[in-house]
Every structure is written in C-alpha cells, then in structure tokens.
C-alpha positions in Angstrom: 80.9 21.5 94.9 84.3 23.1 94.0 84.7 24.2 90.4 87.0 22.2 88.2 90.1 23.5 86.3 89.1 24.8 82.9 92.0 22.7 81.3 94.9 20.7 82.1 97.2 23.6 81.0 95.4 26.0 83.4 95.7 23.5 86.3 99.4 23.0 85.5 100.1 26.8 85.3 98.3 27.2 88.5 100.2 24.5 90.3 103.5 26.1 89.2 102.4 29.5 90.5 101.4 28.0 93.8 104.7 26.0 94.0 106.9 29.1 93.4 104.8 31.2 95.8 105.2 28.7 98.4 109.0 28.4 97.7 109.1 32.2 98.3 107.1 32.0 101.5 104.4 34.3 100.1 100.7 34.1 100.8 98.2 34.5 98.1 97.5 38.0 99.6 101.4 38.8 99.4 101.5 37.6 95.8 98.4 39.7 95.1 100.0 42.9 96.6 103.3 42.3 94.7 101.6 41.6 91.4 98.8 44.3 91.6 96.3 41.4 90.9 93.3 40.7 93.4 94.0 37.7 95.8 90.7 36.0 94.8 92.0 36.1 91.2 95.4 34.6 92.4 93.4 31.8 94.1 91.4 31.0 90.9 94.6 30.9 88.8 96.2 28.5 91.3 93.1 26.3 91.0 93.2 26.4 87.2 89.8 28.1 87.1 91.0 31.3 85.1 92.4 31.7 81.5 95.1 34.1 82.3 96.0 36.9 79.9 99.5 37.6 78.8 99.8 40.9 80.9 98.6 39.0 84.1 101.1 36.1 83.3 104.0 38.7 83.1 102.8 40.4 86.4 102.6 37.2 88.4 106.0 36.0 87.0 107.6 39.3 88.0 106.1 39.1 91.5 107.4 35.4 91.7 110.9 36.5 90.5 110.7 34.0 87.8 111.0 34.0 84.0 107.5 33.8 82.6 108.6 31.0 80.3 109.1 28.8 83.4 105.4 29.1 84.1 104.2 28.2 80.7 106.9 25.8 79.3 105.4 22.7 77.7 101.8 23.7 78.0 99.4 23.3 75.2 96.1 25.0 74.4 93.1 22.5 74.8 92.2 21.1 71.5 88.9 19.3 72.1 87.1 21.8 74.2 85.9 25.4 73.8 88.0 28.0 75.4 85.8 29.6 78.2 86.8 33.2 77.4 86.5 32.9 73.6 83.5 34.5 71.9 81.7 32.3 69.3 80.3 33.9 66.1 
C-alpha cells in the first residue's frame, strides 16, 4: 500500500515541484543531479512523504530555476497533527 502524504502542505509542495520539473522536461533523476539530492528523496518530496528542510527547498528551487517562494507560497504548517520529524520531550 502506498504511503500517504504527511500533510496537505507537503502534498501541495510536492505537486508544485513535480509540475515545475515537468514544465522543464526534467526527469526525477535530472532534478536530483541538478540539485545534488538523491532521486529517491525527490520522489518522496513529490509524493508529499518528506518534510523538506530549508536547505533542500533552496537546492530544489535553484535546480528548478524558480524562486523558492513560489514553491511554498500559501502553505501552512499542520495544526492538528504531530510533525513526523519533530522530537517530543
């Protein structure tokens, strides 16, 4: 069974990455090469299965030749669910 997106924001971010990558005619492997991020991670980002760090957002945006703001504009952090990458005390 496929893993679900970790949040609506992650799913939207991933869809924006995929859309721009397709506009440029790049494969996931091509985007991975251009950004210095492994292609399996790119796939997980596009499926909304990763909480992407600021540095990786900047690398992906640079490789997609887009302002990082376009990838995150209007997104909100989930309010009613625990963030998967956040440690609990």
